[in-house]
N, C-alpha and C positions, 0 to 999 in steps of 0.2 A: 173783273179780269185782274186787276193789279193785286189784289189780295191773294187770287190764286198763284200768281206769278211769285209772290214772296213765300207762300208755301212750297212750291216747287224748288225754289233756289237752294235751300239746304239739301234736299235730295238731289239736284245737280251737282252740288259741290261735293258730296260724298262720293258720287260716282265717278267723278273726275279726280278725285283724290286716289280712289281704288285703282282706275286705270294707269295713273301716274305711278303709283307704287308698284303696280304689277309689271310695267315697262322698266321701271328702275331696278328691281330685285328679283322678279318672277317669284315673290313670296318665299324665296330660298335664302339659303346662307350665301352671303356675299363673297363672290369670286374676285381674284385679282382684276382690277378694271384694267382696260385697255389704254385710256389716256395716261400716259407716261411721259416723262421728259427723256425723249430720245433725240439726240443730235443728228445721228446718221441711220439711213434706213438699211435694212439688209442687203440692198442692192447697191449701196454706196451713195445714196442722194443725200444732199444735205436738208435735214428735217427740222433743225432747231438750232439755235445759237444762244449761249449765255452773254448777257450784257455786262457782266462785272469785269470780264478782261479789257473791256474800253471803258475807262473811268468816266469820260465826258458823256458818252452815250447813257451808261446807267444813271449819271446825275440828271441829265435832261428828262428821261423818263420817269424818275421819281418826281421831278418837278411837275411834269403834267399830271401825274397822279394827285399831286397836292393841290391842283388848281380846282376852282368851282366848275362843275361839271358842264355849266352852260357856257364856259369860254371855250375858245379853240384848242382843242387837245391834240395838237398834230405837231410834228417835226420832221425834218428832211434829213436822209441819208445820202451824203454825197461823197464822191471818191475823196479819201485823205482828210475826211472830216472828223470822222471818230477812227482814231488808231491807236494801236498798242505799242508802247516802246519795248525794248528789249529788257528783260529781267535782269536783276543784279547778277544772278546766277549764270545766265546766258553770257552777260557782258563779261563776266571772269573767264568762262570758257573760252570765248573769242580772244580775250587778252592773251591766254595761255597759247593758243593756236598762232597768232599772229607773231608772239615772242619765239616761237618753235620754228620760224621760217629759217633755214639753214642759210649760211653766207655763200655757200658752194651754189646754191641756185642762182643767186645774182651775179657770181662769177661766170656761170655758164651763159647767162644773158650778155654780160660783157664781151666774152671772148668771141659770141656768135655775131655780134653788131660789129665788132671790129674787123673780124675776118669778111663779112659780107662787104664792108665799105672797101676795105683794101683790094678785095678782088674784082669788084666791079667798077671802081671809079674811072678805069681806063675806057669804058664805054660810054660813060656819063656825057661826054662831050656833046653826043647826039642830042640828048633832051636832059639837060641838068635838073630841071624841075621834077620829072618823072623819076630820076635816080634818088633824088632827096626824099620824095615821097615813099619811094619802095623801101628805102632804109628805115625810115620812121614806121612804117607798117611792119617791117620785120622787127623793129624794137617791140612794138605792141603784141606782135604774135607771140614772141619769146617770153615776155613779162607773163602774159596769159598762161602760156604752157607751164612754165617752171615755178611761177608764184601764186597767180590768182586761182587756177583750176584746182590745184592740189589743197589750196587754203579752203575753198568751197566743198570739195571732196571731204576734208575732215570736220567741217561744221556741220554737214548733210545731217548726220545723226541727231546729234543735240537740238538742232534748230527744227528739224521736220517734226520731231516728237512734241515740241511745245508751242509752236507758233502755226497758224494758219495761212497757207499759201507764202510762207515765208521763203521757201526754198525757189519757188518760181521768181519771186522778187529778187532774190539773190543772184539767180542766173540772169535775170534781165539787168541786173546792175553790173554784170562783168565789164562792160566796156568802161564803165565809170571808174571801177575798180583800176582798170589798167591805165586809164588816163591819169588818175591821181599819182598812181607809182611812178609813171613816165613823165609826167609833168614837167619836173625841172630838168631834165635831159632833153625831152622834145624841144623845149623853148631854145636851147643853145645848139642844138644839132644842126639845124639848117646852116647856122654860121661856120661850125666846126667843118663839116662836108664841103662848103665853099672854099675852106681854106686849103682842105686836103685837094681839091680839083684843081686848084691855082698852084699849090706848091708841091704837090705830090708827097708832102710829109706827112706821114701818119701819127708821128709822135703827139702832136697836140690833142689828136682825138683820142688816142689810148690813154693819156693823161686824165682828160676831162670826163671821159665815161664813168670811171669809179668815182669821181668827186660829185658828179650829179645824180648818180643813182646809187645810193648807199643802202646799207642794211638797216640803218637807224632812221633815215628818211622814209623808206619803204614802211617800216613798222608805225611811224607817226602817221603817214598818209592813210593807212588803212584804219587804223584806230580812229582817227577823225572821221572817216566815212561811217563807221559803225556807231559813233555817237549819236548820229541823227538818224540812224537807219531804223525804220519801222518794221517791227516784228509780223503785224497783223494790221489789215485794214478792215473794218467793220462793213464797209460798202461791199467787199469781195464777199464775205460771209453771207450777208443779207441777200445779194444778188443771187447767190447759188440757192439760197431758201426761197426766195420768191420765183424763181425759175421752177423749181420742184412743184410749188403750188400752181403756177400758170399751166403747167404742162401734165398735170394731173387731173383727174375727174373729181368734183366734189370737194376739194380741199379748201380749207380756210386758214389765215392767218390769225393768231392769238398772241396776246401778252399774258406769260404765266406769271402769276405774283404768289411767291411763297412755295416752299416744296416740303413735303415729308417723305423720308427715306425710312424704307422697310423692307427687309428680305432683299436686299440688293438691288432694289428698284427706287427711283425717285418719282413721285407722283406731285402734280402741281396742286396747291390747294384751291386757289381761285384762277380765273381766267376772264380775259376781255377780247371781244373780237376786234380785230384791226382792219381798217379800209387802207389799201395801198393803191397809190397813183404813181406812174412813172412821171418824172418831170419832162415837160414839152421841151424846153429851151435847153436842159442839161442831160447828165446822165444818172442823176440821183432819184430817189425813192421819196414819196411824201407817204408818212404814215400818219393815220388819225385814228385815235381810240374813241372807241363806242362806250358811251356811259351806262353800260348794262354789265353788271358784275354777276359772274357765274360763281357757285361754289362747287368743287370736284367732290359731291358728296359721296359719290361711289367709293373714292379712294380713302376720304376720312372714316367712313363706316365700315369699310374692309379692314384698314388699320386696327380701327379700335375694337373691332370683333376679334381680330386675331390677338390682340393684346389681352382682351377679356378672357379668352379661352385660355392663355397661357396662366393667367392670374387666378382663375377661376372666379370671376365676378360678373355682376352685370354691367351693361354699358348703355348709354343713351346717345343718340346723335346730338351734338352740340349746336348744330346747324339746321332746323327743319326745312327751310326753302333753299332752292337751288338758284333761283334768280332773285337778284337784289336790285331794285329800281332806284336810282341816285336821285336825290332832288336836285333842282337847278343850282341852289345856292350850296350845295354839300360837294365835298370832294370825293372821288373814289377810295382816295387813301383812308378817309375817316371812316367809311363803311367798312373796308377791308381790315384796318387795324382791329376794330372791335371783334370781328370774325376771327381774326387770327389768333386773339388772346383766349377766344371760347376754345378754339383747338389745342391751344397749348395747354390750357387746364386740363381739358380732357386726356391730354397724353402724359400728364403729371410732369409737363415743363414749364407750367406756370411760373412767372417771375424769374425764369432764366433766359427768356428771350421776347423779344417784342418785334412788331413788323417795321421795320427801318431800314434805311439805306447803308447804316453803319453797324447793324447787327451782326454779330458773329454766330455761326452755326452752333446748336447745341444738341445734346443727345442722352439717351439712356442706354443701357445696354442693348435693348430691343428696338429703339427707335428714334430717328433724329428730325429735327425740323430747322428750315432754313427760310430767311426772308429774301432770298435772292430773286430776281427778275430774268425771265428767258423770254425769247420769240421763238414760236414754233407753229409748225403746221399740223393739223388735224382735220379728219374727215367732217365736213359740213353736217352731213345728213346721219351722222351715227347717232345724235342725241336730237334730231330735229322733231320727231313725233313727241319726244318727252317735254321738248321745250314748248310744243304747242299746248299741252295739258296744263302745263305751268302757267301759261299766258291766260287759258281759260279760267283757271282758279283766280289769277290775279283780276281779271276783268269781273269775275263773280262777286268778289269783295266790293267793287265800286258801281257795278251795273252800267247800263247804258251802251253795251256793245250789241251790235247786230248778230255776231257769232254766239254771245251767251243767250241772246233771245232765241236764236235757232236751236241751240242745245237745249234750252230749258222746253221749247216746244216738242222736240223729239222726246224728252223725258216725260213730260206730260201726256204726249199721246200715247206711249207705252203704258203709262198708269191708268189713264181716264177713258181710254177708247179701245174698242175691240179692233183687231188687225182687220185690214180692208184687202178682200181678196182681189188680185189683179188677174185671176184666170180668165175671167171673161173678156177682158181688154186683149190678152194674149191671143187668145183663140179668134178675136175678131180681126184683129191685125194678120193673123196667119192665113184664115180664110180668105182674106180679101187680096192675098198674094196671087198673081198669075201662076199657073203650074212651072212654067220655065224658071221664074224667081225663086221657086221653092226647090228644084233640082240643081240649078246652076246659078252661082251667087257672085257678086262682085265684091271682093273683100275689102275694097276701099269704102263702100258705103253700106253694106249689109253685113249683118252677123252671119256665122256661120249656120247653115241648115240643120246641122247636127245640134248646134245649140237651141236653135228655135224648136227643134223637135223635143228636146230635152226641157225646155221650158213650158212645154204644154203638160207636162206631168208633174 
C-alpha cells in the first residue's frame, strides 16, 4: 500500500500543479493583476499607507523583517508614537506666510480691545472678574479673527496636499495658536484693567497693548509653534486603514515589501499577512507579522510578459513558487532579499538596486523597482483557493498530511477504481419518503423536491 502511495504522489503533484496554474493564469496571456498598491479606494476609504513618510515606523518594520522568524515580530502603533515632522519645503512656506502677516492686523486688534475696555469699564463695578474675563475673551477672538484664521486659510492649500490630517490638526490647534500670540498681553491685562477700573485712566492700557502684542513677538510665537508641529501621525492613518478592513467583508491587512512600477501602476513584489489587535488599555494597535512570505507572481510575470513583447524576446518567471516558508532561525528579510535580486535581474535592473531600507528607487524607460514598504488592505478570499493548492503542493513534498492522503486517495480512486453508481441509494431514499414530504418540504432540513427529482435521473 505504501508503494502504491509513492506511485500516486507524483500524479497527485502534477494534478495539483495543473489546477494551481489554471487558477493563476487560466493558461492565457497574463492580464494586469488586481493586487496593486492603492492608498485610497474609489469611494474615498483609506486602503493603504506608505511607511517611508514616518521614518521611525519604517525603521521598526525593517528591524522586524531582519529578526529570526521564531522571535516576536510585533510592534504597537500608538497616538503620536510615529509622526512625520513638517518638511523643509513646508517650513519655508509657513515662514513666508507668517512673515506676511500685516501690521494692520495687529493694529485692528489693539484698537478693538482698547475700545471695548473703555466703553464697558463703567459697568464693571457690578462684577469686575466677569468684566476682566470678557475683555480677555475679546482679545482672543480678535486675534483668532484677524491673525490666526487668515494664516490657516493661507496654509490650507500647501499643507492639505502634502500632509495627512494636518489641516484637522491645525484647526484643532487654533486655540493653542491664539494663546501663544496673546500670551504676553494676557498675563498683564488683568493688572492693567484693574488700574483702569480704579483710576478711570485708559492711557496705561493704550500704551501697554502695543508693547505686549507686537508684530515681531507674534511672528516668533507662531514660528515656535510650527517648529514642533506634527504634519501627520501614523496612528491616524492606520486607524482609518484598520477601520476600512474591520467594516468590510473578507479583507485582510498585509505588509507589502518592494514594488514594481509599470504602466502607471505600482504592484507589490512580496507580501506578508498581518494580525492586528486593538490595545485593551490604550488607544493603539498591536501589529504582528506572520512568517509566511508570498510572492506576487501575477504582477511579476505580467510585467515580464509585457516587457518581453516589446523587446521581442522570451521570458521565464524568476520565482516559481508563490509561498515561501521561513525557517525558525531565518529572517524574512534574508529570503525576500534573494527573491528581490532575482526580480531585479529579470527586469534588467540587477546591480542598480537591492532590497534595503536605504535603497533608492531605480528604473529603465519601461519599468521601475522600489524597495519601499507599505501597509495595505486586500481581499482575503481573492487568492484563497490558489493558496490551498500551494499548501497541498508543499505538503506533497514532505508527506504526513491528512489532506494529502485524502487527495491521493481521490486521485487513486479515479485511476484504479470504476465509478460507483449512487442511483440505487438515491432511489431508495426517495421511495422511503412519505408522499407529503415529496410534495411539501421543509427547506431548513430537506432538499428541494425538484432537486430530488432531477437527482433520480
